[in-house]
N, C-alpha and C positions, 0 to 999 in steps of 0.2 A: 413796404412803404412806411416810412417813419413820419412822426409828427401828427398834427391834427388838422392839416389843411383840408380844403374842400374835396380834394382828390382822394383823401383817406376816408371820407365819410362812407358809411354803409351803403350798399346797393340793396334796395328792398324790392323784391319781385312780387307783383300782384297780377291778378287775372283769374279767369275761371279754371276749375279743375281740369287737368289735361292739357293746359296751355304750355307746360314744360317748365314750370317754376322750379321744381326740385331737380330735375335732370339738368337744366341749364344752370341753375344755381350752383350745383356741385362743380360743373365744368368751369364756370366763371371764377368761383372761389379758388379752384386749383390753378387756373391761369394767372390769377392775381397774387397767389400765395397767401390768401386770406382764409379765415375760418368760414365754414358753412353752417347755417342754422336753418332748420325747417321748423316753423312754429307749430305745425300740427304734431310733429314728433315730440317737440318740447311739451306741448299740452298733454300728450299721452304719457310721457315720462312722469310729469308732475302729478298727474291724476292716478297713475298706476293702472290705467285701463285704456283700451282702444277708444277712438272717437265714436264709433258706432255704439259702444257701451255707454259712453257719457251721454249721448243723445237719448238712448233708451231710458237711462236712469234720471237724467236731469233736464232733458229737452234741450232745444237750441239755446235757450237763455242761459242754462248752466254751462254749456260749452262756451258761449261767448264770454261769460264772466271769467272762465278759466283762461281763455285766449287773451283777454285783456291783461291779465296778470303777467302772462308770458311777454306780451308786447312791451309792457312797462319795463321788463328786465332786459330787453335787448341792448346790445352794445351800440355805440354811436360811431364807431370807426372800425375798419379792418375786418369787416364781415360782409358776406353776401347772405341775404335772408330771404327764404321762400316763405311767403305769407299764405295763410289759408285763403281760399277763394272769397270768403265773405269778410275778411278782416278789415277791409277798407270801407265797408258799408257805413259804419257809425262815424259821424263827423269827429267825435272825440278821438277815435283811433287814427283818423287821417291827420289830425293836428299832432298827435303824439308821434306818428311815423315820420312826419316831415321834420321833426326835431332829431330823429335818428339818422336820416340819410336821404338819399335820392330814390324816389319811387319810380319804378319802371313797370309799365303795363305790358305783359305778354298776352297775346291774343291769338285766337285761331277760330276757324269756322266750327259750328257745333258738330258737324260730321267728323271733322278731324279730332275734336275732343273725345267723341265717343270711340273712335278708332283707337286712340291712345289709351283710354282707361278701361276698355274691354267691358266685361259684364258688370263691373262696379259693385259687386256684392258687399264690399267693405265701405262703400260710400253711402252714408245714411240718406242723403237727398235723392239718390238714384236707385237704391236697393229695390229689387223686385220689378223693375220696369224693363220692358222689352226695348230693342234697339231704337225703334221709332219714338217711343215715349221718352227714352233717355235723350235723344236729339232734341225733342220738343222741350223737355225740362231744362236742358243746358242752354238752349236758345232763350227761353224765358228768364232763367237766372242771369244770363249775360245781359239781356236787355234791362232787367230790373236793377242791375249793378253798374250799368254803363256810365252813369253820371259820376259815381264814386271812382270807378276805374279811370275815367278821363281826367281826374285830378292829378294823375301821375305826370311827371315831368316829360317822360318819353313813352311812346307807344310803339311796340315792336311786334310785327306779325310773325308768327312761328310756322304757319302752314308751309309744308314742303321744304322746311329748312332743318338741317342737322343742328345738334346742340352747339357745335363749334361755330356754325354760321350765325346762330342767334347770339352767341357770346361776342363774336366779332361785331355784329350790329350794335349790341349794347355798348361795347367799348368805344365804338365810333361815336355813338350818341352821347356818351359821357365825356368825349373829348380825349380819351386815353389811347385812341388808335386801335387797330386790330392786332398789332403784334404783341406777343406775350412779353 
């Protein structure tokens, strides 16, 4: 897609961990012929360490500062971007992200999220919790972030849907149709 029309603006995927942002983002970027960016991966590359290590050394505040720098560097067109689950919590981030493209909230039930992320040993907010505690934690996180997630232009449920089905739903919501 050439030019800088509204249709070329980035698609930014938000939602809780396990909603499918990375998996769907890669598939959508491939379908559109666009670049794929995972902001968590970008934070890790810039920091030279895993997110769990950033949390251990710098706390959530340190991670969020690093995340903000990555958000500022994001392109404004021709990319599908998977945001970290808490990236949209800060109002200043939401304002910045709206300038980059269209925000799409991918969502799923907490049970589905836990099923998708498994033991979550590498997820600082879930590390060491049993399945029931992970479900409770994800439900609480989703509830606490729901107002921020709801600022997205589109809300797509991912429960029981393949990555291709979610991509088709996003493309339809964006007005691009489901065909590649």
